[in-house]
VOGU-3710 file (C-alpha; in Angstrom, 3 decimals, decimal comma):
1> mrqwlpfaca> 125,647/166,604/15,063  122,371/167,955/13,802  120,707/164,627/14,717  121,961/164,734/18,355  121,260/168,453/18,885  117,525/168,037/19,649  118,261/165,306/22,148  120,883/167,458/23,900  118,468/170,373/24,148  115,758/168,126/25,606
11> aalvaaaaqa> 118,173/166,749/28,207  119,208/170,273/29,227  115,584/171,327/29,620  114,817/168,251/31,756  117,828/168,983/33,990  116,795/172,607/34,404  113,253/171,578/35,240  114,518/169,077/37,784  116,614/171,773/39,489  113,697/174,220/39,539
21> aptsapllsa> 111,110/171,682/40,850  110,882/171,050/44,680  112,580/167,926/45,848  110,346/164,969/46,712  112,978/163,101/48,695  112,009/162,009/52,223  112,643/164,431/55,052  114,730/161,971/57,005  117,848/160,375/55,523  121,292/159,383/56,651
31> appppllsap> 123,733/161,502/54,662  123,635/164,083/53,378  120,876/165,356/55,685  117,745/166,431/53,851  116,279/169,896/54,201  114,121/169,347/57,316  112,205/171,912/59,299  114,403/174,915/58,847  114,956/177,652/61,347  112,475/180,491/61,284
41> pppsvapsss> 113,415/183,390/59,089  114,939/186,371/60,863  112,322/188,700/62,231  111,532/191,620/60,076  112,797/194,899/61,333  109,871/197,026/62,325  110,037/200,753/61,678  111,103/202,835/64,619  107,751/204,538/64,791  105,736/204,563/68,000
51> aatpssaass> 102,720/203,169/66,116  104,576/200,030/65,015  102,796/196,661/65,359  103,946/194,063/67,906  107,126/192,278/66,965  106,714/188,720/65,703  108,890/185,938/64,360  107,181/183,319/62,197  108,009/179,742/61,225  106,055/176,708/60,077
61> tcvehvplgk> 105,512/175,527/63,684  105,608/178,682/65,803  104,712/182,335/65,524  106,326/184,538/68,138  104,347/187,410/69,611  105,483/190,108/72,030  103,105/193,006/72,809  104,234/196,437/71,685  106,329/198,190/74,260  107,104/195,051/76,265
71> drpkltekfp> 110,514/193,491/76,659  111,018/189,996/75,409  111,755/187,651/78,345  115,224/186,184/78,308  115,118/182,579/77,065  118,050/180,184/77,494  117,942/176,805/75,743  119,880/173,581/76,153  119,501/170,459/74,044  121,821/167,448/73,545
81> argesghvlt> 123,617/167,156/70,196  123,544/163,359/70,105  121,064/160,715/71,157  119,924/157,161/70,609  116,861/155,857/68,876  114,059/155,065/71,288  115,607/157,074/74,121  114,515/160,324/75,670  115,845/163,711/74,595  115,252/166,559/77,012
91> lsltlehgkg> 114,956/170,187/75,959  115,821/172,458/78,905  114,499/176,021/78,839  115,170/178,780/81,343  113,052/181,947/81,225  113,701/185,097/83,189  110,542/187,185/83,445  108,543/189,408/85,733  107,050/188,212/88,999  103,494/188,694/87,747
101> etvlpggfql> 104,031/186,561/84,638  103,281/182,808/84,415  104,983/180,427/81,999  102,720/177,864/80,316  99,621/178,764/82,378  97,610/175,951/80,794  100,430/173,427/80,649  102,280/172,133/77,610  99,364/170,904/75,498  99,561/169,906/71,836
111> qtedptfrgl> 96,606/168,817/69,744  96,873/166,202/66,999  96,086/168,828/64,371  98,549/171,327/65,801  101,293/172,289/63,303  103,857/171,856/66,063  102,679/168,311/66,717  102,731/167,498/63,004  106,160/169,024/62,615  107,556/166,886/65,438
121> ervglylpdp> 106,106/163,711/63,940  107,535/164,515/60,524  111,055/164,644/61,910  110,570/161,506/64,044  110,131/163,047/67,476  107,204/162,130/69,690  105,935/163,576/72,919  105,196/160,973/75,642  101,854/160,941/77,357  101,908/163,571/80,151
131> dggagpvltr> 99,925/161,215/82,413  102,622/158,556/82,128  105,094/160,416/84,312  107,222/161,927/81,503  105,306/165,155/80,995  106,804/168,639/81,021  108,336/169,730/84,320  108,117/173,366/85,448  110,156/174,779/88,301  109,648/178,414/89,375
141> teqgeratth> 111,820/180,467/91,665  111,258/184,095/92,645  113,744/186,705/93,739  112,488/190,208/94,322  110,399/191,445/91,399  111,875/188,908/89,011  111,132/185,221/88,567  112,911/182,372/86,851  111,044/179,399/85,375  112,854/176,246/84,333
151> veisfvalpq> 110,990/174,044/81,814  112,024/170,556/80,755  110,304/169,021/77,720  111,010/165,391/76,857  110,964/163,840/73,381  111,363/160,282/72,189  113,442/159,924/69,035  111,959/157,338/66,686  113,483/157,803/63,232  111,736/156,117/60,321
161> kpgrnvlvvp> 114,985/154,640/58,947  117,655/152,614/60,735  121,173/153,768/61,089  122,374/157,269/61,732  119,786/160,028/61,335  120,056/163,744/61,761  116,876/165,257/63,191  116,019/168,883/63,663  113,715/169,849/66,532  111,459/172,586/65,138
171> alpitvaras> 110,671/175,798/66,922  108,256/175,258/69,808  105,862/177,883/71,201  106,269/178,858/74,857  103,380/180,878/76,254  103,822/183,459/78,997  100,712/185,004/80,569  101,015/188,473/82,083  99,021/189,823/85,017  97,345/192,388/82,751
181> gdvivlctep> 95,874/189,634/80,587  98,328/189,953/77,704  99,928/186,802/76,326  103,519/186,533/75,164  104,479/183,728/72,761  108,165/182,853/72,575  109,623/180,489/69,974  112,547/178,237/70,737  115,451/177,839/68,374  115,574/174,791/66,079
191> hevtiedpia> 118,037/172,220/67,419  119,856/169,607/65,362  120,533/166,232/66,923  122,259/163,140/65,584  120,418/159,924/66,379  122,341/156,670/66,451  121,013/153,147/66,742  121,515/151,695/70,234  123,557/148,856/68,686  125,440/150,899/66,110
201> nasnpmprpn> 128,828/150,471/67,828  128,362/146,782/68,732  130,213/144,345/66,461  127,966/141,424/67,289  124,852/142,817/68,979  122,794/140,384/70,993  119,193/140,786/72,061  118,925/142,467/75,397  116,469/141,390/78,052  113,311/143,348/78,522
211> paarpereew> 113,567/146,216/80,944  112,112/145,911/84,387  108,352/146,164/84,580  106,954/149,548/85,361  103,583/150,213/86,959  100,907/150,944/84,437  98,313/153,533/85,240  94,941/152,339/84,063  91,507/153,386/85,118  89,519/150,217/85,728
221> talknalmvg> 86,045/151,619/85,313  84,203/148,341/85,798  85,974/147,617/89,096  85,420/151,164/90,323  81,715/150,976/89,537  81,478/147,554/91,172  83,177/148,825/94,322  80,899/151,839/94,454  77,817/149,665/94,026  79,128/147,209/96,628
231> agalvlgala> 79,843/149,980/99,109  76,373/151,426/98,562  74,822/147,982/98,997  76,760/147,444/102,235  75,616/150,784/103,609  72,007/150,108/102,647  72,206/146,581/104,047  73,634/147,824/107,342  70,951/150,508/107,557  68,209/147,987/106,779
241> awligkwlrr> 69,605/145,547/109,373  69,716/148,315/111,989  66,150/149,368/111,232  64,886/145,773/111,307  66,711/145,101/114,588  65,307/148,266/116,098  61,822/147,333/114,939  62,169/143,829/116,420  63,403/145,285/119,736  60,593/147,778/119,963
251> prpvpppppp> 58,637/147,769/123,249  55,559/145,662/122,821  52,420/146,020/124,879  52,148/143,474/127,652  49,249/141,109/127,030  46,465/141,710/129,483  46,325/139,253/132,346  43,568/136,703/132,293  40,400/137,872/133,948  40,258/136,943/137,617
261> rppwevalee> 38,096/134,035/138,543  34,887/134,892/140,321  35,452/134,854/144,077  32,474/132,538/144,706  34,029/129,864/142,476  37,284/130,105/144,385  35,475/129,981/147,743  33,382/126,943/146,832  36,508/125,124/145,600  38,357/125,899/148,828
271> lfdirhagli> 35,403/124,731/150,946  35,199/121,568/148,855  38,889/120,903/149,507  38,406/121,520/153,238  35,479/119,072/153,306  37,632/116,323/151,824  40,834/117,190/153,714  39,943/114,870/156,598  40,779/117,368/159,324  37,678/116,484/161,398
281> aegrlaehfd> 38,434/112,776/161,250  41,991/113,461/162,437  40,712/115,601/165,312  42,272/118,844/163,999  39,104/120,857/164,607  40,832/124,162/165,372  42,680/124,032/162,051  39,422/123,073/160,336  37,614/126,120/161,764  40,570/128,386/160,894
291> rvsdslrkyl> 40,601/127,320/157,225  36,811/127,651/156,868  36,902/131,130/158,467  39,804/132,315/156,253  38,088/131,038/153,104  34,845/132,850/153,942  36,631/136,055/154,977  38,649/136,091/151,762  35,484/135,561/149,747  33,584/138,371/151,513
301> garfgfdgle> 36,497/140,780/150,994  36,786/139,988/147,267  33,005/140,058/146,845  32,334/143,371/148,576  35,622/145,217/148,146  37,723/145,046/151,303  40,645/143,041/152,681  38,857/140,182/154,370  41,918/138,457/155,817  43,443/141,597/157,365
311> sttrealsvl> 40,167/143,075/158,635  38,767/142,334/162,061  35,254/141,051/162,547  34,078/144,525/163,534  35,655/146,129/160,449  34,214/143,487/158,142  30,723/143,831/159,561  30,963/147,623/159,319  31,681/147,375/155,585  28,958/144,781/154,999
321> rdvsprvapl> 26,327/146,913/156,765  27,053/149,790/154,354  26,477/147,652/151,256  23,410/148,704/149,282  21,169/146,847/148,763  21,519/145,075/152,082  23,329/141,757/152,159  20,630/139,172/152,832  22,582/136,749/155,071  24,174/139,521/157,126
331> daietflrqa> 22,945/138,083/160,439  24,253/134,642/159,540  27,597/136,152/158,554  27,849/137,998/161,858  26,975/134,862/163,850  29,519/132,772/161,923  32,373/135,287/162,283  31,841/135,757/165,991  31,638/132,021/166,633  34,836/131,496/164,593
341> dlvkfaktvp> 36,565/134,139/166,737  35,598/132,169/169,830  37,344/129,100/168,508  40,392/131,030/167,280  40,961/133,479/170,124  38,943/132,177/173,107  40,225/128,652/172,572  36,714/127,203/172,615  36,868/123,509/171,778  34,259/122,581/169,158
351> taddgdlalv> 32,959/119,125/168,382  32,961/117,197/165,110  29,324/118,121/164,526  30,252/121,766/165,062  32,934/121,467/162,385  30,454/120,017/159,874  27,915/122,671/160,777  30,416/125,505/160,266  31,317/124,187/156,783  27,639/123,915/155,803
361> raehivretl> 26,905/127,479/157,000  29,912/128,897/155,107  28,711/127,262/151,880  25,222/128,593/152,532  26,551/132,159/152,960  28,497/131,957/149,687  25,450/130,776/147,734  23,199/133,399/149,331  25,510/136,197/148,146  25,848/135,094/144,498
371> ptigvtaagv> 25,166/137,889/141,983  21,876/137,900/140,101  21,864/138,002/136,304  19,233/140,278/134,771  18,323/141,540/131,305  17,749/145,205/130,502  15,004/146,539/128,231  17,515/146,599/125,358  18,275/142,909/125,833  21,709/143,455/127,450
381> ptttlpvavp> 22,431/141,036/130,322  23,510/142,660/133,573  24,869/141,269/136,791  23,581/142,761/140,024  23,457/141,876/143,658  20,476/139,868/144,835  17,478/141,908/145,761  17,518/142,631/149,429  14,299/140,930/150,515  14,253/140,384/154,256
391> apvearpaap> 13,763/136,718/155,016  11,045/135,826/157,469  12,482/135,512/160,927  11,628/132,191/162,384  11,128/131,952/166,084  14,164/130,411/167,623  13,296/127,459/169,779  14,197/127,689/173,379  17,437/126,125/174,355  17,125/122,992/176,436
401> vgddefakwg> 18,195/123,215/180,010  21,881/122,573/180,455  22,612/122,699/176,678  24,639/125,801/175,693  25,440/124,622/172,133  22,384/126,443/170,809  23,519/129,693/172,379  27,010/129,372/170,862  26,363/128,112/167,351  22,688/128,758/166,614
411> pkpnappate> 20,212/126,294/165,203  21,535/123,345/163,222  20,121/122,523/159,803  17,407/119,851/159,835  19,209/117,483/157,462  22,703/118,265/156,165  23,107/117,146/152,559  24,990/113,926/152,007  26,749/115,346/148,941  27,915/118,824/148,038
421> pkppepevks> 24,879/120,835/146,932  24,946/122,487/143,536  24,822/126,277/143,350  21,373/127,613/142,483  20,731/128,703/138,928  20,979/132,485/138,526  17,683/134,220/138,172  17,033/135,859/134,797  14,881/138,933/134,982  12,799/139,597/131,932
//
């Protein structure tokens, strides 16, 4: 007996120490249920003095706080007693409070380091992502000066061990904000729930098909940035295209017309064409005189600034007499125009020689009225009218008896040129 006594004493001491030491068993087990998050201790009774501190109830996951002198809002809770692993458990809360108070003003938010969050994970309960469509739901109704707020908080039971598990939902803080700025913190009651496996009652469970696909909310940043850049590029491209099109359609200055040809060049060309038209050979003398007269009239009008074709002989001569310096062949011009009027209006019948003589005199008038090119003292060439030097008046021979051609047409040139004469070279004044 004496040999076994020390061993018996040692065994008793080890048993006592084991009973005194805290258990290290896991929080979650099948049966018997382990000591999980226990209910908060009963609130301490504050002294009935008016200077008492605000009432509070404390637990490992929630500390209740009600300001001094304020009534605690009525809180009604509802939680299922049984559930299945992997399924949702909903905690329904109903609060009756004042109209100026707001339940969960900032939403139901738990941080990863929050004791409440840690306490839920320890018992195997997890809060789904609020952005996934399973976040807390708040419904508020008002009636008079009172309001009722219904809160539904969802949990997903995921026990660490298979089989039946008994979980205890710890106390959760519910915040109520008052209009005065005070904050009331209410703690829910711990709720015990029995979690069964979804296939616990099936004798021969078979794999079930995957549930129907659900839309996944994902922010595709790359696509959003690409669309924004593409939209900006389209807007800039459209603006650039509009600006380029507007610039291409802008009114452009009309190019200046080519300078008009000198009237003497045009007149000499027309007279050259009349000479080779063959009107005299065909006997069309009236048409020949008409074309020569129109060509000379058009030239005189363009040369001295009047409408030669629409002006009468009197009007044309009136303008030519006012030209300064005086037009040298003015007498020849007057004689030619009056004789042409006789053929055109008096129906005087000219001869072939008269037609040749009229063409030669028209060419002579054009060449006599060519401008003179001079040079100023600074060496700048200028174009002026020929100097009005009166030509010596030759005595007109007496007309032979019975010959009225001289009286009608004037003296004929001594020898008409066989070919078209070249215009004289312009005089250069030094």
